[in-house]
C-alpha positions in Angstrom: 13.0 -14.9 21.0 13.9 -15.8 17.5 12.5 -14.3 14.4 11.1 -17.6 13.6 9.5 -18.1 17.3 8.1 -14.1 16.9 6.6 -15.2 13.6 5.1 -18.1 14.8 3.3 -17.1 17.8 2.3 -13.9 15.2 0.5 -16.0 12.8 -1.0 -18.0 15.9 -2.7 -14.8 17.1 -4.1 -14.5 13.9 -5.2 -17.8 13.4 -7.0 -17.5 16.8 -8.7 -14.1 16.1 -10.2 -15.3 13.1 -8.8 -12.6 10.5 -9.7 -13.6 7.2 -6.0 -14.6 5.7 -4.7 -16.1 2.0 -1.7 -17.9 1.4 0.5 -15.6 -1.2 2.5 -17.5 -4.2 5.5 -18.3 -1.7 3.2 -19.9 0.8 3.0 -17.0 2.9 -0.4 -16.1 5.3 -1.5 -12.4 3.9 -3.9 -10.4 5.6 -6.8 -10.7 3.0 -8.6 -7.2 3.9 -4.8 -5.2 4.0 -2.8 -7.1 2.4 -0.5 -7.2 5.3 1.9 -10.1 5.6 1.8 -12.1 8.2 4.0 -14.9 8.5 4.5 -18.5 7.1 1.9 -21.1 6.4 1.7 -23.2 9.1 0.8 -25.7 7.3 3.6 -25.8 5.4 6.2 -27.3 7.1 10.1 -26.2 5.8 12.5 -24.2 7.3 12.3 -20.5 6.9 15.1 -19.2 4.8 16.9 -15.7 5.6 15.1 -14.1 2.7 11.8 -15.0 4.1 12.9 -14.0 7.4 13.2 -10.5 6.2 10.5 -10.4 3.8 8.3 -11.5 6.8 9.5 -8.3 9.3 6.4 -6.1 9.0 5.9 -2.5 10.0 3.9 -2.3 13.2 0.8 0.5 13.2 -0.4 2.6 10.8 0.8 2.8 7.3 2.9 6.0 6.9 1.3 8.5 5.2 2.5 11.0 2.2 1.5 14.2 4.0 3.0 12.7 7.9 3.8 15.5 10.3 6.7 17.0 11.3 8.6 16.3 15.1 9.7 19.3 16.6 10.7 21.5 19.4 8.6 24.9 20.4 8.3 27.2 23.2 5.4 28.6 24.3 4.0 30.9 27.1 2.9 28.6 30.3 -0.3 30.3 30.0 -1.2 29.3 26.3 0.0 25.8 26.7 -2.2 25.8 29.6 -5.3 27.0 27.7 -5.0 24.3 25.1 -4.0 21.3 27.3 -6.6 22.0 29.7 -9.3 21.4 26.3 -8.4 17.6 26.7 -7.0 15.1 24.3 -5.8 16.5 21.2 -4.4 19.8 22.1 -1.7 19.6 19.8 -4.3 18.9 17.2 -6.3 21.8 18.2 -2.7 24.1 18.3 -2.4 23.3 14.4 -5.8 23.8 13.5 -5.2 27.4 15.3 -2.2 28.2 13.6 -3.5 26.9 9.9 -5.9 29.7 10.5 -3.6 32.0 10.9 -1.7 31.3 8.1 -4.9 31.4 5.9 -6.1 34.8 7.7 -2.7 36.5 6.9 -2.3 35.5 3.0 -5.7 38.1 2.8 
């Protein structure tokens, strides 16, 4: 599948979903709510240039946060890990919160 085919399919899915879109100055469809680039406007018939194809490469997922977390390897005792895992989804966040509280207590 070429980049043009992938973009065409992405535009088709966006049009079917009923997302609100607006064309930008270059004839590209942009999500009206988020401003994310969707792809070329199918109503404009013209081949895509390499610059347009490069412009249409969009990051998927959430936009990066300024204070994003870092991935690391941490070795924990099995019983400690089991305690947090048995509390269900979000156990890594709870470990993070517990460590943050410990830092605040030690700062006093």
